[in-house]
N, C-alpha and C positions, 0 to 999 in steps of 0.2 A: 315544320321542321323540327330536327332536334335540338339542344342544348349545346351539341359536339362542332356546330355551323363554326366555321373561322371564317373572322372577316379582319381588316385590317381599321384603320382609324377611316378612312373614308367609307364603312361600316361595305363595302362589297365583297362579296361570297371571293373565297379565295379559288383562285382559280389551277386548276389540274388536266397535268396530261397524263391520259393512261397510251404506255407505246405496249402493245402485247401482240403476236402474228393472232392470237386465238380467240376467235369470234366471243364465244362463249363465256371464256374467262374475261375478255376488257368489256363485256356488256354488264358479264357479273359486280365487276370491280365498282363499272360507274355508275348502277344503278344502286349502290352501296353509299356510293361516296354525294351521290346528289343527295339521298336520303338524309344524309348528314348535312346537308346542304350547302356544299359545295361546287365550285359552276365547271363542268368536266367534258374533258376534248378527246375522242378518243381516235386512236393510233392503229394501223395493223400493219403498219411496213416503213420504213425507212423516210420515206415521200413524204407521205402522209405528215410525219410525228414534225419533218423540219420544219413543213407549211405553217403548222401549227405552230412553231416556235414563234417563227416569221411574224404570222398574222394576230395572234392573240395578243390581245394587252395584259400587263401584269400579271405573267405566268406565277405562281408559289410552289409550285413543286410539278417534277417530270418522277413520273412512275414509269421506268423504263425495265422491259424481259431481255434480262441478259441471254438468252437465248435465242434474243433475236437475231436474224442475221441484221448486222449491218448498227448493233446498239451505237460501237464507238462513236459513229459518226453523231447518232444522237444527241450523244452525251458530249463531245468536244461543241457540238452550236449550240445547246443548251448552255456553255459554260462562257463560251463565248458572246452569246446575245440575251441572256435573262440573268438573271438571280436567282434564278429559281432552286429550290432544296430539291436536291435530286437523289434519289433511293431506288435503287436497283432492287429486282424480284427477281432470287436466284433458282434456278433448277437443278436437276440430279449433281451437276455438275459445276459447284461453286463456282464462279468464273475468278472470287477472290483466292481462290489458290492458283491461279494462274497468272496473276498479276495486282500491282498494285491502284483498288480502287479510287481510295483519296485521295492518289497521285493525276486520275483522272477527271476526278470533279463529283466522283459520287459518294458522298457522305456518309450514308447505312448501305444496307442490304435487310431485306427480310425474306427469309429462306420459302419455297416453294411446296407443295403446296400452301397458296394465300390464307390466313387466319386474319379475315377482316380487323380480330381487332388490334393485331401487328401490325398493321397499315394504318389505322389509326391512329396509334399510339407514336409510330412511326413518324407520321406528319403534325401530331399539335405538340409535342414532345420533344422528341430528340433528333431535331435538329443541328447540334454541336455533334454528336456522340459518332464517333468513329466508327464502321461499317463492321466492325471486329465484335464489338462491344453492343451491335443493333437487336432488337429484338425476333430470335432465329422461332424456326418452329421446322424441327426435321421432319424429311419424309419416311411417311411408315411403311 
């Protein structure tokens, strides 16, 4: 495992839920996170994401695709039931242009297509930064 492994005081790996409808994107992101030492659960739809939020202990981060149908339900449930850092994954039409994501509970956003280093930095060091200051990368 790499030196980037995030652990709590109890030495358990940080748990991340990746909610993304694209199986390829979800699996690739999960593979990178797992390699870095995170405990990862994947969700391809709202039902699975909410199920993970309800059943997985100590969720530290929720990565939610803001193009996924029902993403607001996932965010709302995460805010109500966890203390997880919520990171939005924005597509071609950024959700941050349509609504106040901070008010919904999303701490920051990362622009798709994702660059894993941006996701890693968002998880490790940007928990208090507003979404408009997040590490963004524009689509080509």
